[in-house]
N, C-alpha and C positions, 0 to 999 in steps of 0.2 A: 531824858525819862528816866524816871523812878523808880530803880532797878530792885527796891521793895516788894514791887507789886506782878516781878515778874514769873510766874514760875518755871522751869527747865526738868526737861526731865535726862537724865545719863543710863543710857541701854548699853551695859555690856558681860560678855560672857562671861564664862566663867574660866578660864585659863588669864596664869599674873598676864600676860600677853596685851590682854583684853584691863583686864584688872587696871592693874596700877597707871595708864593713863590717865583709865577712867577715873577713879578716886586724887587725880592729881589734878585735872582736867577739871569737876567737881569741889576742890578746896579750892581751890584762887578763883572761881565764879563765886562760889558762896562768903568770902572774902569782898569778894565785887556787890556783894549787899543781894545778889539771886535767890532765891530760894529753890534750891538743890534737892530733887531726891534721885534714885536710882530703881531698877529697875532692870535684874539678872532670873537668873535657875537656880534651878538646885547645884547644882555646878557655886555658883559666887560664894552659898556660905559656909564655903570648906574655909573660903579666905578672912582671919576674924580683920580684918580691918575692914573688909564690905560687914559684914559683918554685923559688926557695930554700925551702922550707916542704917543698921535695917527697910533692907530691902523689898522695896516688890518684887517679891516669887513668881515664875510663871511657868508652870510646864510645857515643854517645850523639848522635843529631840531633832539631833537634826539628822541633813536630808544626804549630801553628797556621802557616797562610795556606800551607799550600801542598799542593802535585798531590795525587791518590789514589795513586801510586808509590811518593809520600814517603814520604807517614801509612805508607804497610803500613814501610817501608821501617824507619820510628822506630821503630815497636811493636816489629816482630821487634828493634829490636839494645834497644830497651830489655828486653824479656823479657829477652833472653841475656844483657844487665846486671845485671837484678836476680836471674840466680841466682848469677851472679859474688860482686853486693856482700852475699846472703845468709853464704858462707861466710865475706865477709870480716871480717862486721860482729860477729859471732860468733867466727870467732877471736882478735878482737882484744878481747874480754868489752866490747862498745863498751854503755855506758850510760844514753846519750842524743846522740841528731841533733836538731843545728841546721841552720833549711834557711833560706836567704836567696831564695829565688826562684828559677826558669831552669827548665829543662825538664830541670836536669842531676843536679837532683834530687828524682823524681818514680822512677826504678829504687831511688837507699838511704832513700825513703819508706816505698815497697813492700815490702823486704828486712826493713826498721824494726822495721812493723808486722803479719812472718809474726812477727817473733822477739819483738816484743812489748815491742822496745826504746820508752823514752820518745823521744816528738816535742815538740819547737819548731820552730814556725814563724814567720816571720819576714815581712812585707810592706812591702814603699819608700812602698809609691804611695797613691793617697787610692781605685785601685780596682785589687781583685785579682786580677794578674799570674795566667794559666791555671794555669801548676803546682803555683801557692796555692790559687783557686778548686774545680780538683777534688781536691788532698786537708787539705784546709781542714778536716775535721772532723775527721778523723786523729790530728790536736795532739794531744794533754797542753795545753796552752798557746797557746794564738795573739797575740801582737806587732804593734805597728805605728808604721811615722813618724809615720801625720799619721790623722784618724780615716776609716776606712775606708765607702765606701759603698756600699757591696753586698756586707757583710758577712753571712751573716744565721747565722751561730757567735760568741759574744761575744765579746772580741780587749781586749786591753791597753792603748793608747797609752806607748812608752815611748820613743819620737825611734829616730832613728839613728844606730848607731856611726860615730863621725864620733873622725879624728886626734887624739891629746892634742894638737898644735902646734895644731889650728883651734879643741879643742874651749878652746885656753885663751881664744882673741880671744874670747869672750861677756865675759870681764870687763874687757874694750877698749870704754873710750868712742868714738863714732864723730863728725870732728868731720866736716861742707864743705870750709869755709872757702876756697870759691872764687872769693870774686873775691882771694884774698891767697897762696894758696897754684895750684901744681901743680893741676888738674884730671890722675886717674888714671882708665881707663880699660877696664875689665877683660874680653877679648873670648875665651869658650868655649864650643868648639863642642859639644863633652864630648865621646863615644869613639868618633860616626863622622865629625868636622870633617868637618861641613856645606858642603855649598859658601855657602848664603844666609846660612851667617853668618860667615862670609870676605868674601867680594868682592863681597853688595849691602852686607854695611853700611859696610864699609870706602870706597866710596863715597857711598853720603851723611855720616858722618861725617868726607869730606874735601868736602861743601856748609855745615858749620857757619860760621855767621859768623867772620871777620878775630879780631876778639876775644876770642872761645875755643879757637880753633885753636893761633892761640901760646901757650896757656897748657894745653895737653895735651899728655899722652900718653899713651899707648895702647901695653897688654899685651895680644898676639894670637895668640890661640891659632889652626893654622891646619892645613889639609893640606896634606905637603912642598910640591906640588906647584904651592900657588896662595902661597907662600912672595914667589915672586922680583917677581909681580905688585900685590903685597898691599906689601911694602917699594917700590916702585918710588912707588905714588900717594900714599904718606905724605909718603917722599921730597921730590916733588914742591910738596904740597902745604904745607912745614917746619911737618908732622908730624915732633914725637920716640916714636918708636916701637921696641918691641921685639919684632918677630917669630919664633914657633919651632910646633913641630907640638907638643912636648910640653915640661910645665914644672915637673922634678921638687920645685923650690920653693916650691910654689904658695902657699901658707901663711903665709912671704912677703911675699906680692907681694895678699896679701889684704890683710894688716896698712894697706898704702898707698894701698887700693882706694878708690872716689871712685864712682864707676857699674863696677852690672859688668852686662853682654848674655853674656846666655848661652841652654841651653835648659834643660827645667821638666824634667830627672832628678831623682828624690828629693836622689839624692847633693847634688847644684848646690845645689837649692832652701836642701838643710840645712846645709852647708855657709856660705850667703851667711844663715839669720837667727839661724846660733850667732854669728858676727860681726858679726851687723848689717847690713850689710851687703845697703842700693838695689838691684835692678836690674832691668831688664827684660827678661820671658821671651819664648821665643819656640818652640813648643812641635812637639815635630818628628812634622812633620805625617798622617805613616807611622806611628806608635807603634801595638803591638796593644791595640786596645779604649781607645784616642784616650786613654790614662793620663797622656800628657804633657800636653792640655790641661788638664784636668779638676786637674791638680795646681799648672795654674797657675791658675785661674778662682778655688781656696781663696785663692791668694797675694794675687788683687786682691781679691777678697770681704773678707780682715783689713785690704783697703789696708798691704798689706806690698809689694810693687811693683808693676811695670804685667806684658801681656800682652798681646804685638803676636803676629799674625798670619804664617806664612813670607812671602805674599804682601802684606803692607800694608807689608815692607820695604819698599819702590822707590817707597811714596805719599808723600804730598806728612805725610800724620797723624805717618810714624814721628819725621821733622827734626824738627817741630814738637813732638813730645816730649820728643826731646834738648835742643832747644833752652830748654823748659822750665826741665828739669833738673838743664843747667848753668850754668845763671842764676838757682835758690832755694835756697838753703847750710840754710834753713828748713825747705824740705818736703821736702828729703833724710833730714835730721834726722829731724823726722817719721818717716819709715818707713822710716828705723836704728830708732829706739824701737821700734814696730813689730812688728820682723823679729823682736828678744831679746825680744817681752813673748811669738810664737808659738809660738817655739823650743825644746830639750828639749836642751839642751846634757850632759848626764847617761845618756844611753839605754846605754852601756856597762857602768854602774853597777848601771842600773838590772839591762838584761838578766841579769846575775847574781844580783841577787835569782830570777829568776825560777830561772832552774837552779838551785840551793838550794833549791826549793823545788818544785821535781816529782822534786829527787833524795832531797829526804827526804817524799815523798808531802806536801806539804801543799795540792795541786789535787787 
């Protein structure tokens, strides 16, 4: 098969959890000489990396959790977008549509189905998102990052496409050495930069025993409006810190991290597992279908990390857990081993095999 003659459209939503895997998959497929283009909504243009790729932008609104009027508006916009995309896919002679979830893919999948274009859908979470749930049966091949708990159709667990810089961390040995070296804590608030992962966790870290605090270095992602207060708290407690709203060199931060405290989004979990990083996961309490809690429970059941609910952060159990983890290098190293054991570091390569299979009609 001559890949140069094959045109692929990758559809992504507007959040990092969708965008980064989509871009990574696109880069890998482009290196394999496929013609790759992207479709997103207006939110996707806020991501510099995606905007550089000049994606086709469609105007749609979400459906889940909306009011009656908003749902009607969503349906109308979806239908209008479907008609426009129908002509776009036909004119571009698209051979395959690859969707990573999000309501953005709905009009694209509808148009692809009408045109009988091959479809591959990828689910990042343990629970199917609404867009994948309703169109899962339309896909020629279904892929996932983890073992989905609510799929009635067969799927292949291939992992989540992750940037090469992070994928390379799989070969690195994790060493805690917390008694002799600096203890590096990485706090990630996710795309929403939640308050609970900013001020509240900062307060708890400041309550740690002095013998731990003096060896701490905290890399903390926070909302812009919280940066000054968080910096002040760390300074008062003589805790070394770096607080920003975004870290462009996150792969370098992961190299030196001892413990991560973060949301339980699929991309974040995948990166931690591949890097072999012990983490405390704080699921987003209002995530659709509570998918972040399901993700975190999977990690907990595999003894590859810990789960703390948002309202438990200010309770003694969270501080006690922190003290326990930052006092036992052997425990952290055991968890690191378990992380790598359940990780799937070569998702882009696995996805490429599925693409070849579909285009060569082996599925």
